[in-house]
C-alpha positions as CSV (number, residue, x, y, z in Angstrom):
1,M,240.0,168.0,143.4
2,K,238.5,165.1,145.3
3,Y,237.9,165.4,149.0
4,E,237.3,163.0,151.8
5,M,235.5,163.4,155.1
6,V,237.2,162.7,158.4
7,I,234.6,162.1,161.2
8,G,234.8,161.2,164.8
9,L,231.8,160.5,167.1
10,E,231.1,161.1,170.8
11,T,228.0,159.1,171.6
12,H,226.2,159.7,174.9
13,V,224.1,156.9,176.2
14,E,221.7,157.1,179.2
15,L,222.0,153.9,181.3
16,S,219.1,151.7,182.3
17,T,219.5,152.0,186.1
18,E,216.9,152.2,188.8
19,S,218.6,155.3,190.4
20,K,220.8,158.1,189.4
21,I,224.6,157.9,189.3
22,F,225.4,159.6,192.7
23,C,222.1,159.6,194.6
24,S,219.0,157.4,195.2
25,C,216.6,159.4,192.9
26,G,215.0,157.4,190.1
27,G,216.8,156.9,186.8
28,H,216.0,157.8,183.2
29,S,212.3,156.7,183.0
30,A,211.3,157.4,186.6
31,A,210.1,161.0,186.4
32,K,206.4,161.7,185.5
33,E,206.3,165.5,186.1
34,P,208.9,168.3,185.9
35,N,211.2,168.3,188.9
36,D,209.5,165.5,190.7
37,C,212.6,163.3,190.8
38,V,215.1,165.6,192.4
39,C,216.9,165.6,195.8
40,P,219.4,167.9,197.6
41,A,222.3,165.9,196.1
42,C,221.4,166.1,192.4
43,S,220.0,169.6,192.7
44,G,223.4,170.9,193.9
45,M,222.7,171.8,197.5
46,P,225.9,172.8,199.4
47,G,227.6,170.0,201.4
48,M,225.9,167.1,199.6
49,L,228.5,164.5,198.6
50,P,228.1,162.0,195.7
51,V,227.7,158.3,196.5
52,M,228.6,156.0,193.5
53,N,226.0,153.8,192.0
54,K,227.6,150.3,191.6
55,R,225.3,149.3,188.8
56,V,226.6,152.2,186.6
57,V,230.1,150.7,186.8
58,E,228.8,147.2,185.9
59,L,227.0,148.5,182.8
60,A,230.0,150.6,181.7
61,V,232.3,147.6,182.0
62,T,229.7,145.5,180.1
63,A,229.7,148.0,177.3
64,G,233.5,148.1,177.2
65,L,233.7,144.3,176.9
66,M,231.1,144.3,174.1
67,L,233.2,146.9,172.2
68,N,236.5,145.1,172.7
69,C,237.9,147.6,175.1
70,E,240.6,147.3,177.7
71,I,239.0,147.6,181.2
72,S,240.9,150.0,183.5
73,R,241.9,148.6,186.9
74,Y,242.4,152.2,188.2
75,T,239.8,154.8,187.3
76,T,238.9,158.3,188.6
77,F,236.3,161.0,188.3
78,D,237.0,164.6,187.5
79,K,234.9,167.9,187.7
80,K,234.2,169.7,184.5
81,N,233.4,173.3,185.4
82,Y,231.1,175.4,183.3
83,Y,228.1,177.6,184.2
84,Y,224.8,176.9,182.5
85,P,221.3,177.0,184.0
86,D,220.6,173.3,183.6
87,L,223.7,172.4,185.6
88,P,222.9,173.2,189.3
89,C,226.4,172.4,190.7
90,A,228.1,174.6,188.0
91,Y,230.2,171.5,187.2
92,Q,229.7,168.0,185.7
93,I,231.2,164.9,187.3
94,T,232.9,163.0,184.4
95,Q,236.1,161.1,183.6
96,L,238.9,162.8,181.9
97,N,242.3,161.4,183.0
98,H,241.4,157.8,183.9
99,P,238.3,156.5,182.0
100,I,236.8,153.1,182.8
101,C,237.4,151.6,179.3
102,T,240.0,152.4,176.6
103,D,241.3,151.2,173.2
104,G,238.3,149.3,171.7
105,C,237.2,148.5,168.2
106,V,233.9,148.1,166.3
107,S,233.7,146.5,162.8
108,V,231.3,148.1,160.3
109,K,230.3,146.7,156.9
110,T,229.0,149.2,154.2
111,S,228.8,149.4,150.4
112,L,232.5,150.3,150.4
113,G,233.5,147.1,152.3
114,E,234.3,146.3,155.9
115,R,236.4,148.6,158.2
116,D,237.4,148.7,161.8
117,I,236.4,151.8,163.8
118,R,238.7,152.4,166.8
119,I,237.2,153.3,170.2
120,K,239.4,155.8,172.1
121,Q,237.6,155.4,175.4
122,I,234.3,154.9,177.2
123,H,233.8,157.0,180.3
124,M,231.1,157.4,182.9
125,E,229.5,160.8,183.7
126,E,226.3,162.4,184.9
127,D,223.8,164.1,182.6
128,A,222.7,167.7,182.9
129,G,219.1,169.0,183.3
130,K,216.8,170.1,180.5
131,L,215.8,173.5,179.4
132,V,212.3,173.9,178.1
133,H,211.9,177.1,176.0
134,D,208.4,178.7,176.0
135,D,208.0,181.0,173.0
136,A,204.6,182.3,174.2
137,T,206.1,183.9,177.3
138,N,209.6,184.3,176.0
139,T,211.0,182.4,179.0
140,S,213.1,179.2,179.6
141,L,212.0,176.7,182.3
142,V,214.5,174.3,183.9
143,D,213.6,170.7,184.6
144,Y,216.2,169.0,186.8
145,N,214.8,165.4,186.6
146,R,217.5,164.4,184.1
147,T,220.3,165.9,186.3
148,S,222.7,163.2,187.4
149,V,221.1,160.5,185.4
150,P,224.0,158.1,184.6
151,L,225.6,158.2,181.1
152,I,228.4,156.5,179.3
153,E,230.2,158.5,176.6
154,I,231.6,156.3,173.8
155,V,234.4,158.3,172.0
156,S,235.6,157.0,168.7
157,R,238.8,157.9,166.8
158,P,238.4,160.0,163.7
159,D,238.1,156.8,161.5
160,F,234.8,157.4,159.7
161,R,234.9,158.4,156.0
162,S,231.2,158.6,155.1
163,S,227.8,159.2,156.6
164,E,227.0,155.5,155.7
165,E,229.7,154.3,158.0
166,V,228.5,156.6,160.8
167,I,224.9,155.4,160.6
168,T,226.0,151.8,160.3
169,Y,228.1,152.2,163.4
170,L,225.4,153.9,165.4
171,K,222.8,151.3,164.5
172,K,225.1,148.5,165.5
173,L,225.9,150.4,168.8
174,K,222.2,150.8,169.5
175,S,221.2,147.2,168.9
176,S,224.1,145.9,171.0
177,L,223.3,148.2,173.9
178,Q,219.6,147.4,173.8
179,F,220.4,143.6,173.6
180,A,222.6,143.8,176.7
181,G,220.1,145.8,178.7
182,I,222.6,148.7,179.0
183,S,220.3,151.4,177.6
184,E,216.9,151.8,176.0
185,C,218.5,154.1,173.4
186,E,215.1,155.7,172.8
187,E,213.5,159.1,173.6
188,G,216.7,161.0,173.8
189,A,218.6,158.3,175.7
190,M,221.2,158.1,172.9
191,R,222.6,161.4,171.7
192,C,225.5,162.0,169.4
193,D,228.1,164.8,168.8
194,V,229.7,164.6,165.3
195,N,233.2,166.0,164.8
196,I,233.7,166.6,161.0
197,S,236.4,168.0,158.7
198,V,237.3,167.5,155.1
199,R,240.7,167.2,153.4
200,P,242.1,166.5,149.9
201,E,241.9,162.8,149.1
202,G,245.2,161.1,150.0
203,S,246.3,163.8,152.5
204,E,247.4,162.8,156.0
205,E,246.7,166.2,157.6
206,F,243.4,167.0,159.3
207,G,241.2,169.9,158.1
208,V,239.5,172.5,160.3
209,R,237.0,170.7,162.6
210,T,233.4,171.5,163.2
211,E,231.5,169.8,166.1
212,I,227.8,169.3,165.6
213,K,226.3,168.6,169.0
214,N,223.5,166.8,170.7
215,M,221.7,165.0,167.8
216,S,219.3,162.2,168.6
217,S,218.1,160.8,165.2
218,F,219.9,159.0,162.4
219,E,218.2,161.2,159.8
220,A,219.4,164.4,161.5
221,I,222.9,163.1,161.7
222,E,223.0,162.1,158.1
223,K,221.6,165.5,156.9
224,A,224.1,167.4,159.1
225,I,227.1,165.5,157.8
226,R,225.9,166.0,154.2
227,Y,225.4,169.8,154.7
228,E,228.6,170.4,156.8
229,S,230.9,168.5,154.5
230,Q,229.6,170.5,151.5
231,R,230.0,173.7,153.4
232,H,233.7,172.9,154.1
233,I,234.4,171.9,150.5
234,D,232.8,175.1,149.2
235,A,234.9,177.1,151.6
236,I,238.1,175.5,150.4
237,E,237.3,175.4,146.7
238,F,235.5,178.7,146.3
239,E,236.6,180.7,149.4
240,T,233.0,181.3,150.4
241,E,234.1,181.7,154.0
242,E,237.0,181.2,156.3
243,L,236.7,178.0,158.2
244,V,237.3,178.1,162.0
245,Q,237.1,175.4,164.6
246,E,233.6,175.7,166.1
């Protein structure tokens, strides 16, 4: 039996701003040493209220226009609650119900021809901190410099059918964002979550989905898609394991 992949992407892009999204600390490239670019607001001190960075909105709208999106006239922020050591507030400020951009489209051309990839939305949010794991001492250190650095998350529809389409799309995204001065897209400033499932060719139903998170190189993404799609096919064909959404 022939199978096809169904892939959707969530691409996180750190914006090229001089300050963070909700405070006056320096942006992505400002920090020189661990925790030297942190203030009471981005470190989650009680009573510190966020103040919106206007430049973040301008860059998000620019990205939306480049990707043929509708720009929302009404937009809101939401708190996404979860506890993790690199998130000092125990919540992330993001956009769920009313994102800044919706319903875009990117055309990609591969060996199989030209196809349109639909963009579900682009939303603004703050980044989390960074955990540094020290194997020598068996400890994890927390660097809050990246906390509250502004991001846009570009969410596609599940329109990709091959790793070639995924990489072509990401390369086009990277060059466009760099050209417009929206992001450097280097040194972890562009990270991708890949949602992948497989299904019999011709089927309209989605298979069981796996999300592969936080990858920052095209090579890693391509390898992960190749491995995970084969794992799913083996599970369906040979019952090597029971697939679960994970």
